C-alpha positions as a Markdown table, in Angstrom:
| # | Residue | x | y | z |
|---|---|---|---|---|
| 1 | Met | 8.4 | 68.4 | -53.1 |
| 2 | Lys | 6.2 | 66.5 | -50.7 |
| 3 | Lys | 8.0 | 63.6 | -48.7 |
| 4 | Ala | 7.2 | 62.0 | -45.5 |
| 5 | Tyr | 9.9 | 59.9 | -43.5 |
| 6 | Ile | 8.2 | 57.2 | -41.5 |
| 7 | Leu | 8.4 | 54.0 | -39.9 |
| 8 | Asn | 6.3 | 51.6 | -41.4 |
| 9 | Ser | 5.7 | 49.7 | -38.3 |
| 10 | Cys | 4.5 | 52.9 | -36.6 |
| 11 | Asn | 0.9 | 53.0 | -36.3 |
| 12 | Thr | 0.7 | 56.8 | -35.1 |
| 13 | Cys | 2.8 | 57.5 | -38.5 |
| 14 | Ile | 0.4 | 55.5 | -40.6 |
| 15 | Arg | -2.7 | 57.0 | -38.7 |
| 16 | Ile | -1.3 | 60.5 | -39.4 |
| 17 | Leu | -0.7 | 59.9 | -43.1 |
| 18 | Lys | -4.3 | 58.6 | -43.4 |
| 19 | Glu | -5.7 | 61.5 | -41.4 |
| 20 | Leu | -3.8 | 64.0 | -43.8 |
| 21 | Glu | -4.9 | 62.1 | -46.8 |
| 22 | Trp | -1.2 | 62.2 | -47.7 |
| 23 | Asp | -0.3 | 61.9 | -51.6 |
| 24 | Gly | 3.3 | 62.7 | -51.3 |
| 25 | Glu | 6.2 | 60.2 | -51.3 |
| 26 | Val | 6.7 | 58.2 | -48.4 |
| 27 | Gln | 10.1 | 56.7 | -47.2 |
| 28 | Asn | 10.6 | 54.0 | -44.5 |
| 29 | Ile | 13.4 | 55.2 | -42.5 |
| 30 | Lys | 14.1 | 51.6 | -41.4 |
| 31 | Asp | 14.8 | 50.6 | -45.0 |
| 32 | Lys | 16.5 | 53.8 | -46.2 |
| 33 | His | 17.7 | 56.2 | -43.6 |
| 34 | Ile | 17.4 | 59.9 | -43.8 |
| 35 | Asp | 20.3 | 61.3 | -45.8 |
| 36 | Ala | 22.9 | 63.9 | -44.2 |
| 37 | Glu | 21.9 | 66.6 | -46.6 |
| 38 | Thr | 18.2 | 66.2 | -45.7 |
| 39 | Leu | 18.9 | 66.2 | -42.0 |
| 40 | Asp | 21.3 | 69.2 | -42.4 |
| 41 | Asn | 18.8 | 71.2 | -44.4 |
| 42 | Ala | 16.3 | 70.5 | -41.7 |
| 43 | Tyr | 18.8 | 71.7 | -39.2 |
| 44 | Cys | 19.2 | 75.0 | -40.9 |
| 45 | Gln | 15.4 | 75.6 | -40.8 |
| 46 | Val | 14.8 | 74.3 | -37.4 |
| 47 | Gly | 18.0 | 75.5 | -35.7 |
| 48 | Ser | 18.5 | 72.4 | -33.6 |
| 49 | Tyr | 19.4 | 68.5 | -34.4 |
| 50 | Glu | 17.9 | 68.1 | -30.8 |
| 51 | Gln | 14.4 | 69.3 | -31.9 |
| 52 | Leu | 14.8 | 66.5 | -34.8 |
| 53 | Phe | 15.7 | 63.7 | -32.3 |
| 54 | Asn | 13.5 | 61.1 | -30.9 |
| 55 | Lys | 14.1 | 61.1 | -27.2 |
| 56 | Arg | 11.1 | 58.6 | -26.7 |
| 57 | Ala | 13.2 | 55.9 | -28.5 |
| 58 | Met | 14.0 | 52.9 | -26.4 |
| 59 | Lys | 17.6 | 53.0 | -27.6 |
| 60 | Tyr | 17.8 | 56.6 | -26.3 |
| 61 | Arg | 17.2 | 55.5 | -22.6 |
| 62 | Ala | 20.1 | 53.0 | -22.9 |
| 63 | Leu | 22.3 | 55.6 | -24.7 |
| 64 | Lys | 21.5 | 58.5 | -22.1 |
| 65 | Ala | 22.7 | 56.0 | -19.2 |
| 66 | Gln | 26.0 | 55.4 | -21.0 |
| 67 | Val | 27.2 | 58.9 | -22.1 |
| 68 | Glu | 27.3 | 62.4 | -20.9 |
| 69 | Pro | 24.6 | 64.9 | -22.3 |
| 70 | Leu | 24.5 | 64.9 | -26.0 |
| 71 | Thr | 25.8 | 68.0 | -27.9 |
| 72 | Glu | 24.2 | 69.1 | -31.2 |
| 73 | Glu | 26.9 | 66.9 | -33.2 |
| 74 | Gly | 26.1 | 64.2 | -31.2 |
| 75 | Phe | 22.6 | 64.3 | -32.0 |
| 76 | Arg | 23.4 | 64.4 | -35.6 |
| 77 | Lys | 25.7 | 61.4 | -35.4 |
| 78 | His | 23.0 | 59.5 | -33.6 |
| 79 | Ile | 20.3 | 60.4 | -36.0 |
| 80 | Leu | 22.2 | 59.5 | -39.1 |
| 81 | Gly | 23.6 | 56.2 | -37.4 |
| 82 | Glu | 20.3 | 54.8 | -36.3 |
| 83 | Tyr | 16.8 | 55.3 | -37.7 |
| 84 | Thr | 15.1 | 55.1 | -34.5 |
| 85 | Phe | 16.6 | 58.4 | -33.2 |
| 86 | Leu | 14.7 | 60.5 | -35.9 |
| 87 | Lys | 11.7 | 62.3 | -34.6 |
| 88 | Arg | 8.8 | 61.0 | -36.7 |
| 89 | Pro | 6.8 | 61.4 | -38.8 |
| 90 | Phe | 9.2 | 63.8 | -40.4 |
| 91 | Phe | 7.8 | 65.9 | -43.4 |
| 92 | Val | 9.4 | 67.9 | -46.0 |
| 93 | Ile | 6.8 | 70.1 | -47.9 |
| 94 | Gly | 8.3 | 72.5 | -50.4 |
| 95 | Asp | 11.1 | 74.1 | -48.2 |
| 96 | Lys | 9.5 | 73.5 | -44.9 |
| 97 | Ile | 10.2 | 70.8 | -42.4 |
| 98 | Ile | 8.1 | 69.6 | -39.8 |
| 99 | Ala | 8.6 | 66.8 | -37.5 |
| 100 | Gly | 6.6 | 65.1 | -34.8 |
| 101 | Asn | 3.3 | 63.7 | -34.1 |
| 102 | Ser | 1.4 | 66.0 | -31.6 |
| 103 | Lys | -2.0 | 67.5 | -32.8 |
| 104 | Lys | -0.2 | 70.9 | -33.1 |
| 105 | Val | 2.3 | 69.5 | -35.5 |
| 106 | Val | -0.3 | 67.6 | -37.6 |
| 107 | Glu | -2.4 | 70.8 | -37.9 |
| 108 | Glu | 0.9 | 72.6 | -38.9 |
| 109 | Val | 1.5 | 69.9 | -41.7 |
| 110 | Arg | -2.3 | 70.3 | -42.9 |
| 111 | Gln | -1.8 | 73.9 | -43.2 |
| 112 | Ala | 1.5 | 73.6 | -45.0 |
| 113 | Leu | -0.2 | 71.2 | -47.5 |
| 114 | Glu | -3.2 | 73.7 | -48.0 |
| 115 | Ser | -0.9 | 76.6 | -48.7 |
């Protein structure tokens, strides 16, 4: 399985997909949020919902001022409830989960695609 979860309006996501010459499935997370099963599988592999959480989201700044520091369950709840909280792009390549847009992450996706 090759699937990318992106935001169609995110220029970085689009640029990365083009750079990778992505030919897998693409899901716009604004239209269809990530499902709990996929997120929980990612958690099992990564070991933390916080690592899958987009702390650059504008809504996170507002949220951070309103609540105490989030727990793992809090990160999960917010990712499932609001698409902007999922770190993106978020790739599922076989049984491997890779999320983020740094050069190191893009290279990791490229290597996963080649293997």
